[in-house]
Residue frames relative to the residue before (quaternion, step in Angstrom):
aa qw qx qy qz dx dy dz
M 1.0000 0.0000 0.0000 0.0000 0.00 0.00 0.00
S 0.4411 -0.7050 0.4869 0.2670 3.58 -0.91 0.87
D 0.4776 -0.6518 0.5124 0.2908 3.55 -1.24 0.54
T 0.2319 -0.8208 0.5073 0.1231 3.59 -0.16 1.25
S 0.6030 0.5559 -0.3722 0.4345 3.60 1.22 -0.15
A 0.5917 0.5847 -0.3635 0.4193 3.59 1.22 -0.35
P 0.5274 -0.6322 0.4507 0.3450 3.63 -1.00 0.72
Q 0.3145 -0.7433 0.5626 0.1792 3.55 -0.93 0.94
S 0.0362 -0.8614 0.5056 -0.0332 3.58 0.02 1.30
S 0.5934 0.5922 -0.3626 0.4070 3.60 1.22 0.18
L 0.3874 0.7610 -0.4571 0.2487 3.59 1.22 0.26
G 0.2609 -0.8144 0.4874 0.1766 3.59 1.10 -0.57
R 0.3016 0.7961 -0.4838 0.2032 3.60 1.11 0.56
F 0.7581 0.3837 -0.1966 0.4894 3.60 1.18 -0.42
V 0.2507 0.7748 -0.5399 0.2129 3.59 1.13 0.51
G 0.8196 0.1851 -0.1726 0.5140 3.56 -0.70 1.12
A 0.5603 0.6203 -0.3866 0.3896 3.60 1.24 -0.18
R 0.2724 -0.7399 0.5975 0.1461 3.52 -1.27 0.59
A 0.0161 -0.8459 0.5285 -0.0696 3.54 -0.45 1.25
L 0.1953 -0.7372 0.6379 0.1070 3.53 -1.10 0.85
V 0.0162 -0.7897 0.6128 -0.0266 3.57 -0.85 1.01
T 0.2042 -0.7758 0.5829 0.1289 3.58 -0.90 0.88
G 0.7631 0.3454 -0.2694 0.4753 3.56 -1.22 0.48
T 0.3366 0.8146 -0.4170 0.2219 3.54 1.21 0.60
A 0.4914 0.6807 -0.4359 0.3243 3.61 1.20 -0.02
S 0.8049 -0.0170 0.0386 0.5919 3.58 1.17 -0.46
G 0.8118 0.3861 -0.1875 0.3958 3.50 -1.39 -0.17
I 0.8420 -0.1563 0.1333 0.4988 3.53 -1.12 -0.80
G 0.6245 0.5498 -0.3408 0.4377 3.58 1.03 -0.72
A 0.6700 0.4839 -0.2950 0.4795 3.58 0.92 -0.91
A 0.6634 0.5070 -0.3068 0.4569 3.58 0.96 -0.87
T 0.6641 0.5001 -0.3098 0.4613 3.59 1.01 -0.78
A 0.6303 0.5162 -0.3352 0.4733 3.58 0.96 -0.79
T 0.6511 0.5160 -0.3024 0.4674 3.56 0.99 -0.87
R 0.6656 0.5075 -0.3013 0.4568 3.59 0.94 -0.88
L 0.6708 0.4875 -0.3046 0.4686 3.60 0.86 -0.89
A 0.6478 0.5124 -0.3175 0.4658 3.57 1.01 -0.80
A 0.6412 0.5298 -0.3212 0.4528 3.57 1.02 -0.80
E 0.7053 0.4186 -0.2542 0.5126 3.56 1.20 -0.51
G 0.7344 -0.4940 0.2145 0.4130 3.56 1.20 0.44
A 0.5415 0.6336 -0.4121 0.3681 3.61 1.19 -0.14
R 0.3477 -0.6492 0.6239 0.2616 3.50 -1.33 0.44
I 0.2100 -0.8413 0.4967 0.0379 3.54 -0.70 1.15
A 0.1725 -0.7028 0.6777 0.1309 3.52 -1.17 0.77
C 0.1699 -0.8053 0.5658 0.0497 3.56 -0.50 1.24
L 0.0678 -0.8151 0.5753 -0.0011 3.59 -0.49 1.20
D 0.2494 0.7544 -0.5744 0.1967 3.55 -0.78 1.05
L 0.5389 -0.6277 0.4714 0.3055 3.52 -1.30 0.49
D 0.6792 0.4811 -0.2657 0.4865 3.58 1.19 -0.62
P 0.2882 -0.8068 0.4840 0.1785 3.63 -0.18 1.20
E 0.6621 0.5121 -0.3232 0.4415 3.60 0.96 -0.78
G 0.6797 0.4780 -0.2886 0.4756 3.57 0.87 -0.92
N 0.6477 0.5208 -0.3153 0.4581 3.56 1.01 -0.81
A 0.6505 0.5123 -0.3097 0.4674 3.56 0.98 -0.85
A 0.6338 0.5320 -0.3283 0.4555 3.58 1.06 -0.74
T 0.6394 0.5138 -0.3273 0.4691 3.58 1.01 -0.74
V 0.6488 0.5080 -0.3134 0.4721 3.57 0.94 -0.88
A 0.6551 0.5140 -0.3162 0.4547 3.58 0.91 -0.89
S 0.6485 0.5184 -0.3145 0.4603 3.58 1.00 -0.81
I 0.6415 0.5160 -0.3179 0.4704 3.58 0.99 -0.83
E 0.6871 0.4818 -0.2855 0.4629 3.56 0.88 -0.94
A 0.6276 0.5393 -0.3397 0.4470 3.59 1.03 -0.72
A 0.6897 0.4544 -0.2666 0.4968 3.57 1.19 -0.58
G 0.6299 -0.5683 0.3214 0.4206 3.57 1.29 0.14
G 0.5462 0.6253 -0.3934 0.3949 3.57 1.27 0.13
S 0.4072 -0.6921 0.5456 0.2399 3.54 -1.39 0.03
A 0.1821 0.7851 -0.5692 0.1627 3.58 -0.71 1.08
V 0.1297 -0.7624 0.6287 0.0814 3.52 -1.27 0.51
A 0.3419 -0.7370 0.5497 0.1946 3.57 -1.04 0.82
I 0.0220 -0.7823 0.6223 -0.0193 3.56 -0.94 0.97
A 0.3960 -0.7205 0.5186 0.2347 3.58 -0.79 1.03
C 0.1348 0.7912 -0.5853 0.1155 3.56 -0.91 0.93
D 0.1170 -0.7611 0.6369 0.0381 3.54 -0.83 1.09
L 0.3587 -0.7760 0.4764 0.2057 3.59 -0.41 1.18
L 0.6242 0.5249 -0.3457 0.4640 3.59 1.23 -0.25
D 0.5909 0.5310 -0.3625 0.4873 3.57 1.32 -0.16
R 0.2418 -0.8347 0.4767 0.1325 3.56 0.13 1.29
E 0.6858 0.4567 -0.2843 0.4901 3.58 1.14 -0.54
G 0.6938 0.5099 -0.2732 0.4290 3.57 1.21 -0.36
V 0.5573 0.6352 -0.3969 0.3582 3.60 1.16 -0.48
G 0.6547 0.5358 -0.3166 0.4289 3.58 0.85 -0.94
P 0.6790 0.4722 -0.3009 0.4748 3.62 0.81 -0.88
A 0.6290 0.5261 -0.3456 0.4563 3.62 1.03 -0.69
V 0.6539 0.4916 -0.3094 0.4848 3.59 0.99 -0.82
D 0.6521 0.5058 -0.3189 0.4661 3.59 0.95 -0.83
Q 0.6166 0.5343 -0.3383 0.4688 3.59 1.08 -0.73
A 0.6379 0.5231 -0.3258 0.4619 3.57 0.99 -0.82
A 0.6743 0.4925 -0.2959 0.4638 3.57 0.89 -0.94
A 0.6587 0.5053 -0.3145 0.4603 3.59 0.97 -0.82
T 0.6609 0.5131 -0.3033 0.4561 3.58 0.98 -0.85
L 0.7463 0.3986 -0.2157 0.4874 3.57 0.94 -0.87
G 0.4670 -0.6762 0.4486 0.3512 3.57 1.21 -0.37
G 0.7788 -0.1934 0.1022 0.5879 3.56 1.22 0.56
L 0.3024 -0.7389 0.5673 0.2020 3.55 -1.32 -0.02
D 0.1481 -0.7791 0.6049 0.0718 3.55 -1.06 0.85
V 0.7939 0.1481 -0.0306 0.5890 3.56 1.14 -0.73
V 0.0244 -0.7545 0.6553 0.0272 3.54 -1.12 0.78
C 0.0581 -0.7724 0.6322 0.0179 3.58 -0.88 1.00
N 0.1663 -0.7880 0.5897 0.0604 3.56 -0.48 1.24
I 0.0737 0.8389 -0.5279 0.1100 3.56 -0.18 1.29
A 0.5196 0.6432 -0.4198 0.3743 3.61 1.15 -0.46
G 0.2588 0.7655 -0.5583 0.1877 3.56 -0.95 0.85
L 0.1508 -0.7651 0.6169 0.1066 3.52 -1.36 0.10
G 0.0814 0.8015 -0.5893 0.0612 3.54 -1.25 0.29
G 0.1019 0.7911 -0.6013 0.0480 3.52 -1.29 -0.35
F 0.5169 -0.6183 0.4915 0.3302 3.54 -1.29 0.35
V 0.0741 0.7742 -0.6228 0.0849 3.57 -0.93 0.97
L 0.4750 -0.6312 0.5226 0.3207 3.58 -1.02 0.74
D 0.5470 -0.6433 0.4168 0.3364 3.59 -0.87 0.91
E 0.6852 0.4939 -0.2957 0.4463 3.58 0.94 -0.84
D 0.6837 0.4613 -0.2843 0.4888 3.59 1.24 -0.32
M 0.5040 0.6651 -0.4204 0.3562 3.59 1.25 -0.28
T 0.2309 -0.7700 0.5812 0.1268 3.57 -0.85 1.00
L 0.6328 -0.5220 0.4011 0.4076 3.56 -1.23 0.37
A 0.6251 0.5416 -0.3425 0.4456 3.59 1.03 -0.73
Q 0.6495 0.5006 -0.3158 0.4774 3.59 1.00 -0.79
W 0.6282 0.5340 -0.3236 0.4642 3.57 1.00 -0.86
D 0.6876 0.4868 -0.2843 0.4575 3.59 0.80 -1.03
H 0.6399 0.5331 -0.3258 0.4474 3.57 1.01 -0.81
T 0.6749 0.4953 -0.2911 0.4631 3.58 0.92 -0.91
I 0.6684 0.4747 -0.2900 0.4938 3.58 0.91 -0.94
G 0.6484 0.5593 -0.3175 0.4073 3.57 0.96 -0.87
V 0.7144 0.4217 -0.2541 0.4973 3.58 0.93 -0.87
N 0.7727 0.4276 -0.2245 0.4121 3.56 0.59 -1.17
L 0.7934 0.2936 -0.1507 0.5114 3.58 0.91 -0.87
T 0.7148 0.4205 -0.2705 0.4889 3.59 0.66 -1.04
G 0.6402 0.5289 -0.3285 0.4500 3.59 0.99 -0.78
T 0.6348 0.5135 -0.3265 0.4762 3.58 1.01 -0.78
W 0.6603 0.5000 -0.3107 0.4665 3.58 0.93 -0.87
L 0.6408 0.5346 -0.3377 0.4354 3.60 0.92 -0.84
V 0.6577 0.4904 -0.3142 0.4778 3.59 0.96 -0.82
C 0.6499 0.5108 -0.3192 0.4634 3.59 0.90 -0.89
H 0.6596 0.5308 -0.3019 0.4383 3.56 0.88 -0.99
A 0.7030 0.4559 -0.2664 0.4764 3.57 0.91 -0.92
A 0.6941 0.4944 -0.2769 0.4440 3.58 1.07 -0.73
L 0.5142 0.6974 -0.4077 0.2880 3.60 1.12 -0.60
P 0.6731 0.4846 -0.3413 0.4423 3.67 0.73 -0.83
H 0.6622 0.4978 -0.3060 0.4690 3.58 1.02 -0.74
L 0.6755 0.4926 -0.2953 0.4624 3.58 0.94 -0.87
L 0.7011 0.4769 -0.2729 0.4544 3.59 0.94 -0.86
A 0.5297 0.6244 -0.4081 0.4038 3.58 1.27 -0.14
G 0.6977 0.4241 -0.2607 0.5152 3.59 1.24 -0.38
A 0.6144 -0.5722 0.4016 0.3658 3.54 -1.28 0.29
H 0.7972 0.0832 -0.0189 0.5976 3.60 1.07 -0.73
S 0.1483 0.7808 -0.5910 0.1382 3.56 -0.80 1.02
A 0.1868 -0.7999 0.5658 0.0721 3.55 -1.27 0.33
I 0.1345 -0.7215 0.6719 0.0998 3.50 -1.27 0.68
V 0.0408 -0.7609 0.6466 0.0367 3.56 -1.04 0.82
N 0.1540 -0.8044 0.5720 0.0461 3.55 -0.52 1.23
T 0.3751 -0.7148 0.5435 0.2303 3.55 -1.31 0.22
T 0.0590 -0.7476 0.6613 0.0182 3.52 -0.79 1.11
S 0.3593 -0.7201 0.5398 0.2471 3.62 -1.00 -0.69
T 0.5526 -0.5724 0.4686 0.3838 3.56 -1.20 0.36
A 0.5113 0.6094 -0.4284 0.4285 3.58 1.26 -0.08
A 0.6876 0.4442 -0.2686 0.5076 3.58 1.24 -0.42
T 0.6982 0.4564 -0.2808 0.4748 3.59 1.09 -0.61
N 0.7800 0.1652 -0.0780 0.5985 3.58 1.25 -0.48
A 0.6031 -0.5835 0.3951 0.3738 3.58 -1.09 0.66
T 0.0072 -0.7947 0.6052 -0.0459 3.56 -0.89 1.02
P 0.3858 -0.7460 0.4875 0.2388 3.62 -0.68 0.97
Y 0.8539 0.2041 -0.1366 0.4588 3.53 -1.32 0.48
A 0.6513 0.4999 -0.3149 0.4761 3.59 1.10 0.60
S 0.1327 0.8549 -0.4965 0.0711 3.59 1.10 0.65
A 0.7055 0.4436 -0.2763 0.4787 3.60 0.77 -0.97
Y 0.6531 0.5151 -0.3110 0.4597 3.56 0.93 -0.90
A 0.6794 0.4859 -0.2903 0.4669 3.58 0.86 -0.97
A 0.6446 0.5198 -0.3236 0.4578 3.59 0.99 -0.81
S 0.6628 0.5021 -0.3130 0.4590 3.58 0.93 -0.86
K 0.7012 0.4586 -0.2726 0.4730 3.57 0.93 -0.85
G 0.5860 0.5393 -0.3686 0.4793 3.59 1.18 -0.48
G 0.6218 0.5396 -0.3272 0.4638 3.55 1.08 -0.72
V 0.6168 0.5421 -0.3444 0.4551 3.58 1.06 -0.71
I 0.6213 0.5312 -0.3487 0.4585 3.60 1.03 -0.72
G 0.6700 0.4925 -0.3014 0.4665 3.58 0.89 -0.90
L 0.6353 0.5271 -0.3158 0.4678 3.56 0.99 -0.85
T 0.6557 0.5293 -0.3042 0.4443 3.55 0.90 -0.96
R 0.7006 0.4760 -0.2807 0.4514 3.57 0.80 -0.98
S 0.6469 0.5124 -0.3282 0.4596 3.58 0.98 -0.76
L 0.6545 0.4989 -0.3097 0.4763 3.58 0.93 -0.88
A 0.6346 0.5666 -0.3321 0.4074 3.57 0.99 -0.86
V 0.7330 0.4066 -0.2536 0.4827 3.59 0.81 -0.93
T 0.6181 0.5702 -0.3465 0.4157 3.57 1.08 -0.68
H 0.8241 0.2786 -0.0991 0.4831 3.57 0.87 -0.98
A 0.3488 0.7647 -0.4865 0.2387 3.60 1.23 0.18
A 0.6669 0.5181 -0.3139 0.4338 3.59 0.89 -0.90
A 0.6663 0.4890 -0.2987 0.4771 3.58 1.19 -0.48
G 0.5969 -0.6115 0.3478 0.3858 3.59 1.27 0.04
L 0.5599 0.5794 -0.4014 0.4355 3.58 1.25 0.27
R 0.1614 -0.7623 0.6215 0.0808 3.55 -0.88 1.03
V 0.0592 -0.7909 0.6089 0.0148 3.57 -1.01 0.83
N 0.0663 0.7879 -0.6033 0.1041 3.56 -0.65 1.18
C 0.1682 -0.7856 0.5732 0.1612 3.57 -1.24 0.02
V 0.3605 -0.7072 0.5787 0.1872 3.49 -1.28 0.66
A 0.1742 -0.7716 0.6053 0.0887 3.57 -1.01 0.89
P 0.1546 -0.8106 0.5577 0.0893 3.61 -0.05 1.20
G 0.3198 -0.6542 0.6382 0.2499 3.49 -1.31 0.48
P 0.7866 -0.2639 0.1992 0.5214 3.62 -1.16 -0.39
T 0.0004 0.8032 -0.5905 0.0781 3.54 -0.71 1.15
D 0.4979 -0.6828 0.4577 0.2764 3.56 -0.99 0.85
T 0.3381 0.7066 -0.5344 0.3175 3.55 0.22 1.37
P 0.6905 -0.4682 0.3242 0.4460 3.62 -1.19 0.20
I 0.6271 0.5527 -0.3541 0.4194 3.62 1.01 -0.70
A 0.5712 0.6104 -0.3846 0.3914 3.60 1.11 -0.59
E 0.6153 0.5763 -0.3426 0.4146 3.57 1.13 -0.64
T 0.6412 0.5282 -0.3275 0.4501 3.59 1.21 -0.40
F 0.6427 0.5138 -0.3261 0.4654 3.58 1.25 -0.25
M 0.2562 0.7389 -0.5619 0.2697 3.52 0.53 1.29
P 0.5749 -0.5995 0.4102 0.3765 3.63 -0.98 0.73
P 0.3819 -0.7258 0.5162 0.2469 3.61 -0.76 0.96
E 0.6297 -0.5261 0.4026 0.4057 3.56 -1.21 0.45
G 0.7767 0.2928 -0.2372 0.5047 3.56 -0.81 1.02
A 0.4979 0.6650 -0.4258 0.3585 3.59 1.27 -0.02
D 0.4727 -0.6067 0.5513 0.3232 3.53 -1.30 0.45
I 0.3406 -0.7829 0.4834 0.1934 3.58 -0.19 1.28
G 0.5883 0.5920 -0.3691 0.4089 3.57 1.08 -0.61
L 0.6295 0.5360 -0.3369 0.4505 3.58 1.05 -0.72
V 0.6916 0.4735 -0.2721 0.4728 3.57 1.03 -0.82
T 0.6911 0.4803 -0.2949 0.4525 3.59 0.87 -0.87
N 0.5521 0.5930 -0.4016 0.4269 3.59 1.23 -0.22
L 0.5826 0.5466 -0.3751 0.4703 3.57 1.27 -0.25
I 0.0561 -0.8545 0.5163 0.0062 3.56 0.54 1.22
L 0.3527 -0.7262 0.5562 0.1971 3.52 -1.23 0.60
P 0.3151 -0.7477 0.5496 0.1992 3.61 -0.61 1.05
F 0.7923 0.3015 -0.2333 0.4763 3.56 -1.27 0.35
G 0.6130 -0.6196 0.3341 0.3586 3.59 1.19 0.39
G 0.8296 0.0352 -0.0360 0.5561 3.61 1.15 0.20
M 0.6942 -0.4662 0.3531 0.4196 3.53 -1.35 -0.06
G 0.5738 -0.5660 0.4624 0.3695 3.52 -1.32 0.29
R 0.4489 -0.6634 0.5255 0.2866 3.55 -1.31 0.29
P 0.6138 -0.5370 0.4085 0.4099 3.62 -1.10 0.49
E 0.6365 0.5438 -0.3273 0.4381 3.59 1.04 -0.75
D 0.5889 0.5650 -0.3633 0.4494 3.57 1.14 -0.60
L 0.6835 0.4679 -0.2714 0.4901 3.55 1.01 -0.83
A 0.6196 0.5716 -0.3419 0.4153 3.57 0.99 -0.84
S 0.6481 0.5244 -0.3292 0.4433 3.57 0.98 -0.79
V 0.6538 0.4994 -0.3140 0.4739 3.59 1.12 -0.64
F 0.6075 0.5225 -0.3498 0.4853 3.58 1.04 -0.70
A 0.6563 0.5124 -0.3100 0.4590 3.58 0.95 -0.86
F 0.6321 0.5301 -0.3330 0.4567 3.59 0.98 -0.80
L 0.7140 0.4597 -0.2719 0.4527 3.59 0.75 -1.03
A 0.6713 0.4846 -0.2991 0.4745 3.58 1.12 -0.56
S 0.6698 0.5412 -0.2868 0.4199 3.59 1.20 -0.46
S 0.6546 -0.5017 0.3946 0.4052 3.54 -1.33 0.15
D 0.5020 0.6317 -0.4364 0.3981 3.61 1.22 -0.18
A 0.7260 0.3569 -0.2129 0.5479 3.58 1.23 -0.50
A 0.1677 0.8523 -0.4835 0.1080 3.57 1.16 0.60
H 0.7634 0.3199 -0.1878 0.5288 3.61 1.11 -0.58
V 0.5337 0.5771 -0.4180 0.4555 3.57 1.24 0.56
N 0.1787 0.7909 -0.5570 0.1797 3.57 -0.56 1.16
G 0.8225 0.1761 -0.1580 0.5172 3.56 -0.93 0.94
H 0.4911 0.6959 -0.3924 0.3471 3.56 1.25 0.39
V 0.2385 -0.7224 0.6303 0.1552 3.56 -1.22 0.64
L 0.0885 -0.8203 0.5651 0.0050 3.58 -0.46 1.21
K 0.2559 -0.7728 0.5654 0.1329 3.57 -0.50 1.21
V 0.0394 -0.7682 0.6391 -0.0004 3.55 -1.02 0.90
D 0.3189 0.7676 -0.4774 0.2849 3.53 0.24 1.33
G 0.5434 -0.6481 0.3926 0.3613 3.59 1.22 0.35
G 0.6662 -0.5078 0.3047 0.4533 3.57 1.23 0.33
Q 0.3274 0.7771 -0.4847 0.2324 3.57 1.28 0.16
R 0.7912 0.2252 -0.1056 0.5587 3.59 0.97 -0.89
A 0.2146 0.8075 -0.5224 0.1701 3.59 1.08 0.66
């Protein structure tokens, strides 16, 4: 009997496709880049961490895939556009963009500083918009293309001690839906994935802050006995980016094992 929990990477839905993925040094970004490459896409891996990004590219190439590492700091407002243009030039265009880079954590509202707020909004929301904005001319040059952004169940459901994170991810939902209806006639689909707790480096930042009501945090139960895997999320990003989701547009897809059902 086959293992239905294992990612099915032999579908070949992206043969010949050119995909840009952010946050590829680790976690969901690395898993998504790996999944798209396994299905035939050529990948531009954008991340601030050169060592982690290089490791992802090396892993993709060792498996027979094609990928290139491009340095990109989403807080560098003047640098994102050139990084996206470099990706498009290297790949010969863009068909898919997956915005996965992000950060977060639990913070008491009274302890949140303006610098922390700006940093969270800057990476999660403004950074996502900057990539989308720079990628649009390349994506609209083709007949069919897709953007898959990353929101969070912190934005779809009430989450304590996550005001800046939830606000940034709520903004991604609004951005996604607006882009989806604006560019649908041109053949561009825009959707977003809302992960629940996932076993990635960012999960380590979501620890109860000192002075928190632990009951509020422990109520965030984990179904299936634990967090999701990056590969679980990667398969959903691949679905939304593929022709299998040809009639899915402006949608927020929660992937949390039913935690917020």
